[in-house]
C-alpha positions, 0 to 999 in steps of 0.5 A: 823555269822562272817567269818574270812578274811584270812580263806575266802581267804585260802578256795576261793584260792582252786578255780583256776582262770585265770589271766588278765590285765585290761587296759585303757586309760585316757590320758595315759595307766593304767592297773591292774591284775585281777583274777575276770573276767568272761563272763556274757551274749552272747546277748548282749555280756557282761563280768565282772570283780571285782576291789577293790573300793580303787584301784587308777587304777580302778578309772582311768580306770572307768573315761576312760569309756572303758577297754580291758581285756588281758588274760595272757599266762603262760609265762607272770608271771613277767608281771602280777607281775608288774601290781599287783604292785604299779609301777608308769609306769607299761607299761615301759617294755611291748609292746601294741597296741590299738584297738576298744576303745583305751585301750592298747592291751598287746603284747603277750597276748593269747586273748583280749576283748575290752569293754565300761563300761555298768554298775557298781554295788555294790560289798561290797569292790569291784565293779562289772563292766560289759562291753559291748564287742566291739571287741575281738581276741584270738591268733590263734598261741598260743602254750601254756596255760593261766596263772593260780592263785591257792592257793596263787601261779601261775601255768599252765594248762596241758591237761589231 
């Protein structure tokens, strides 16, 4: 049985996902927008994301051996677009610091999770990257929700 790629994307696009930027430092900052992020385990604390195997940003993150997941807020749609693109300097218009692993923590993110690469598994045309959490924090003063991706567009969370 063959599944049409466009139909696959259309149907799975009905599942809303949070938007993150995964960053690292391999001699310079590198980052990429990721929607396929999830927690894996509480003990030990593990998370995962799934980058395309062909991504040059992923290759640099892999070589760094560590990464930071920056959870974007609903006010960071433009920043997401920058990190989803191929700009040679995605960090030109954003401020950042570093924490436990040295990976960039993007200012204004509503939360960040700093990790070491624990394992990389085959996921078809993507890799399944499992990270061991070394440090994390959520902004206690955030007064807005996360940036969400749904049916090919960006949106926001509203309490019901």
